[in-house]
C-alpha positions in Angstrom: 44.2 79.8 98.0 43.0 80.7 94.5 43.5 83.2 91.8 41.4 85.3 89.4 42.6 86.1 86.0 40.9 88.8 83.9 41.6 88.8 80.1 41.2 92.0 78.1 41.9 91.2 74.4 42.4 94.7 73.1 45.5 96.1 71.5 46.2 99.3 69.6 48.3 97.2 67.2 49.3 93.6 66.7 52.9 92.7 67.5 54.7 90.8 64.8 55.2 87.7 67.0 51.9 87.6 68.9 49.3 84.8 68.3 47.1 85.6 71.3 43.4 86.3 70.8 43.2 90.1 70.6 41.3 92.8 68.7 42.6 96.2 67.5 39.1 97.7 67.3 38.3 99.1 70.8 34.6 99.8 70.1 33.4 96.8 72.2 35.6 97.6 75.2 32.9 99.1 77.4 30.4 96.3 76.7 33.0 93.6 77.3 33.9 95.1 80.8 30.2 95.0 81.7 30.0 91.3 80.7 33.2 90.4 82.5 31.7 91.9 85.7 28.6 89.8 85.1 30.7 86.7 84.6 32.5 87.3 88.0 29.1 87.4 89.7 27.8 84.3 87.8 30.8 82.2 88.5 31.7 83.2 92.1 31.0 79.6 93.3 33.5 78.1 90.8 36.4 78.3 93.3 34.1 77.6 96.2 35.3 79.1 99.5 38.9 79.5 98.5 40.7 82.6 99.6 41.7 84.7 96.6 45.4 85.6 97.0 46.1 86.7 93.4 44.2 88.9 91.0 45.8 89.4 87.5 44.7 91.9 84.8 46.1 90.4 81.6 45.7 90.7 77.8 45.9 92.1 75.3 46.5 95.4 76.9 44.7 96.0 80.2 46.2 99.5 80.3 43.6 100.5 77.7 41.0 100.2 80.4 39.8 103.4 82.2 40.4 103.8 85.9 36.7 103.8 86.5 36.4 100.4 84.8 39.3 99.0 86.8 37.6 100.2 90.0 34.3 98.6 89.1 36.0 95.3 88.4 37.9 95.2 91.7 34.8 96.3 93.7 32.9 93.4 92.1 35.6 90.9 93.1 35.8 92.2 96.7 32.0 92.0 97.0 31.7 88.5 95.7 34.9 86.7 96.8 37.0 86.3 99.9 40.1 88.3 99.1 43.2 88.0 101.3 44.6 91.1 103.0 48.0 90.6 101.2 46.4 89.7 97.9 48.8 90.2 94.9 47.0 92.4 92.4 49.0 92.5 89.1 48.3 94.8 86.3 49.9 94.3 82.8 50.7 97.5 81.0 52.4 98.8 77.9 54.9 101.6 78.7 53.2 104.2 76.4 50.0 104.0 78.4 51.5 104.8 81.8 51.2 108.4 82.7 51.8 109.5 86.3 48.1 110.2 86.9 47.2 106.7 85.6 49.8 104.9 87.6 48.9 106.8 90.8 45.2 105.8 90.3 46.2 102.1 89.9 47.9 102.1 93.2 45.1 104.0 95.0 42.7 101.2 94.1 44.9 98.5 95.6 46.9 97.3 92.6 50.3 96.5 94.1 52.3 94.8 91.2 53.0 96.2 87.8 54.0 94.0 84.9 55.4 96.1 82.0 55.8 94.7 78.5 59.1 96.1 77.7 60.5 93.2 75.5 63.8 95.1 74.9 65.6 98.4 75.6 67.0 98.3 72.0 65.0 100.6 69.7 65.9 98.5 66.6 64.7 95.3 68.2 61.5 97.0 69.4 60.8 98.2 65.8 61.5 94.7 64.4 59.1 93.1 66.9 56.4 95.6 66.0 56.2 97.3 69.4 54.8 100.8 69.6 57.1 102.2 72.3 60.8 103.1 72.1 63.4 103.0 74.8 63.4 106.8 75.4 60.6 106.7 77.9 61.1 103.4 79.6 63.4 104.6 82.4 61.0 107.5 83.0 58.0 105.2 83.2 59.6 102.8 85.7 60.8 105.7 87.8 57.3 107.2 87.8 55.9 103.8 89.0 58.5 103.7 91.8 57.8 107.3 92.8 54.1 106.8 93.2 54.6 103.7 95.4 55.1 100.6 93.3 57.8 98.4 95.0 57.0 95.3 93.0 57.7 95.7 89.3 58.1 93.0 86.7 59.2 93.3 83.1 59.2 91.0 80.1 62.1 90.5 77.8 62.4 88.6 74.6 65.6 86.9 73.5 66.5 85.0 70.4 65.6 87.8 68.0 67.2 87.1 64.6 69.4 89.7 62.9 70.9 91.1 66.0 74.1 90.5 68.0 74.1 88.8 71.4 75.2 92.1 72.9 72.0 93.8 71.6 70.1 91.6 73.9 72.6 91.5 76.8 72.5 95.3 77.0 68.8 95.1 78.0 69.8 93.0 81.0 72.3 95.7 82.0 69.5 98.3 81.8 67.3 96.2 84.1 69.9 96.1 86.8 70.3 99.8 86.7 66.6 100.3 87.1 66.4 97.9 90.1 63.5 95.7 88.9 62.1 93.0 91.3 61.0 90.4 88.7 62.0 89.5 85.1 60.2 87.1 82.7 62.3 86.1 79.7 60.9 84.4 76.6 62.6 82.9 73.6 61.1 84.3 70.4 59.1 81.3 68.9 57.3 81.6 65.6 53.6 80.8 65.9 51.1 80.3 63.2 48.8 83.3 62.4 51.6 85.8 63.1 53.4 88.2 60.8 56.7 86.5 61.5 55.2 83.1 60.5 54.1 84.6 57.2 57.6 85.9 56.5 59.1 82.5 57.5 56.8 80.7 55.0 58.1 83.2 52.3 61.7 82.5 53.3 62.1 86.0 54.5 62.6 85.2 58.2 64.9 82.7 59.9 65.1 81.7 63.6 68.5 82.0 65.3 70.7 78.9 65.6 70.4 76.5 68.6 73.9 77.5 69.8 72.9 81.2 69.8 69.8 80.5 71.7 71.7 78.4 74.3 74.3 81.1 74.6 71.7 83.8 75.3 69.7 81.7 77.7 72.8 80.6 79.7 74.0 84.2 79.8 70.6 85.3 81.1 70.6 82.8 83.9 74.2 83.6 85.0 73.8 87.3 84.7 70.6 87.5 86.7 71.9 85.1 89.3 75.0 87.2 89.8 72.9 90.2 90.3 70.7 88.8 93.0 67.9 87.0 91.1 66.5 83.6 91.8 65.7 81.4 88.8 62.5 79.9 90.2 60.8 78.8 86.9 62.1 78.2 83.4 61.2 81.7 82.2 61.0 83.6 85.5 63.5 85.3 87.8 62.9 87.3 90.9 64.7 89.0 93.8 64.2 87.5 97.3 60.5 87.7 98.3 59.1 88.6 94.9 58.0 85.2 93.5 54.8 85.9 91.5 51.8 84.4 93.3 49.9 84.5 90.0 52.5 82.5 88.1 53.1 80.1 91.0 49.4 79.2 91.2 49.5 77.7 87.7 52.6 75.6 88.5 51.3 74.4 91.9 47.8 73.4 90.6 46.0 76.0 92.7 42.5 76.9 91.7 42.0 79.8 89.4 39.0 81.5 87.7 39.6 82.9 84.2 37.3 85.8 83.2 36.8 87.1 79.7 37.1 85.7 76.1 39.5 82.8 75.8 40.3 82.8 79.5 41.0 79.4 81.2 39.9 78.2 84.6 40.9 75.3 86.8 39.3 73.9 90.0 41.0 70.6 90.5 38.2 68.7 88.9 38.1 70.2 85.4 39.6 72.8 83.1 37.4 75.3 81.4 38.1 77.7 78.6 35.8 80.6 77.5 34.8 81.1 73.9 37.4 83.1 71.9 35.1 85.7 70.5 34.0 88.9 72.2 30.7 88.9 70.4 29.8 85.3 71.2 31.2 85.7 74.8 29.0 88.7 75.5 25.9 87.2 74.0 26.2 83.9 75.9 27.1 85.5 79.2 24.1 87.8 78.9 21.9 84.8 78.2 23.6 82.8 81.0 24.2 80.0 78.6 27.3 78.0 78.1 30.1 80.4 77.1 32.9 77.9 78.0 34.0 74.4 77.2 34.8 71.9 79.9 37.4 69.1 80.1 37.1 66.8 83.2 40.5 65.6 84.3 41.3 61.9 84.6 43.9 60.5 86.9 46.3 60.4 83.9 45.5 64.0 83.0 46.3 65.1 86.6 49.6 63.1 86.6 50.7 64.6 83.3 49.8 68.1 84.4 51.8 67.6 87.7 54.8 66.6 85.6 54.4 69.4 83.1 54.0 72.2 85.7 56.3 70.9 88.4 59.3 70.3 86.3 59.2 73.9 85.1 60.0 75.1 88.6 63.0 75.1 90.9 60.9 73.3 93.4 60.5 70.3 91.0 58.4 67.3 91.5 58.2 64.8 94.5 58.8 61.1 94.1 56.5 60.2 97.0 53.7 62.5 95.7 53.5 60.4 92.5 53.5 57.2 94.6 50.7 58.5 96.9 48.4 60.1 94.4 48.4 58.4 91.0 48.1 54.7 91.5 50.4 51.7 91.0 50.4 51.6 87.2 51.3 55.2 86.7 53.9 55.1 89.5 55.6 52.1 88.0 55.8 53.8 84.7 57.1 57.0 86.3 59.7 55.1 88.4 61.1 53.3 85.3 61.3 56.4 83.1 62.9 58.4 85.9 65.6 55.7 86.4 66.5 56.0 82.7 66.6 59.8 82.9 68.8 59.9 86.0 71.5 58.4 83.8 71.5 61.6 81.7 72.8 65.0 82.6 69.3 66.5 82.4 67.7 65.6 85.7 68.8 65.0 89.3 67.2 63.6 92.4 67.9 64.7 95.9 66.0 62.5 98.4 62.3 63.0 97.4 62.8 65.9 95.0 63.4 65.7 91.2 64.5 68.8 89.4 65.9 69.7 85.9 69.6 70.6 85.6 70.7 73.6 83.5 71.1 71.3 80.5 67.7 69.7 81.3 66.0 73.1 81.2 67.2 73.5 77.6 65.5 70.2 76.7 62.6 70.4 79.2 60.0 69.6 76.5 61.8 66.3 75.8 62.1 65.4 79.5 58.5 66.1 80.1 57.4 64.0 77.1 59.5 61.1 78.4 57.6 61.2 81.7 54.1 61.7 80.2 51.9 58.7 80.7 49.6 57.8 77.7 
């Protein structure tokens, strides 16, 4: 099984926390779509004969695409790849773009999963983050999506926003339960370079919340969602029974995926590739059928480290015998020794062949992963 990710780096405005490659000027949107369709055709052999069970429209803001463009993209995929009957087709959208007509058209072309970038139901937090929507139409948008036939809806939430009380964040979780959402992705507000928040922080005008506040909000999220029927299946992701994201899971299980568009990444078990992060250069090189991506061929050490990095983020964890059988004696000896040391902490547990992070371990997952990395 494999996935296809399509990146559309356009936004009407830049959020204060975002460091993803994106452009506010939409003038090159149409030409980019044409070249992404061309890239799909050029690279159809990349994932060989794998069945595509996940298609993901990401960004940026895919909901700035026209319905006609979305139809052309999906038609190209279906003509050039083997797409499973139950393929998960996810479409990222901002709430302000979702009219009833637009949402109805999405579902008519086979899109069956909607990912809505809500971030918060608190208007003051939304304004602080630089989001363009407010909370007044969120309930309406989600109800529209349900009414036209979407039964798999995911939303994003950000926690750890400075200057607000814990209850300001917790109330957004309450709103989600009322709306009967199937999937929730929660992200701690981290300050990245080349963002407005980073600029403020360098000027001593912005301060991250304390570690205790972060832990409190994260623990509350886990307990609250668990008590309301959600499975915590990955560090940042929660779902109701039967609604694990195929797209997300493909990254953590080392499934093949093809990334289309500027700055998109691809993986086929042998190498990782990433496209040039420039719309102009991307379109020029795709049109010339020249190298529009860089390649990193994976060594045995790379594959081991990626297995640790992706596996430990999930509730499934990593397998002791898998490391023994796949990565050679030297790596296994290192892994076994480091694991023994970690098992004496409260951060990791082993049950027969399976190793997973504890609740405390999730909070220091970067540290645990670094300890198990082989260099």
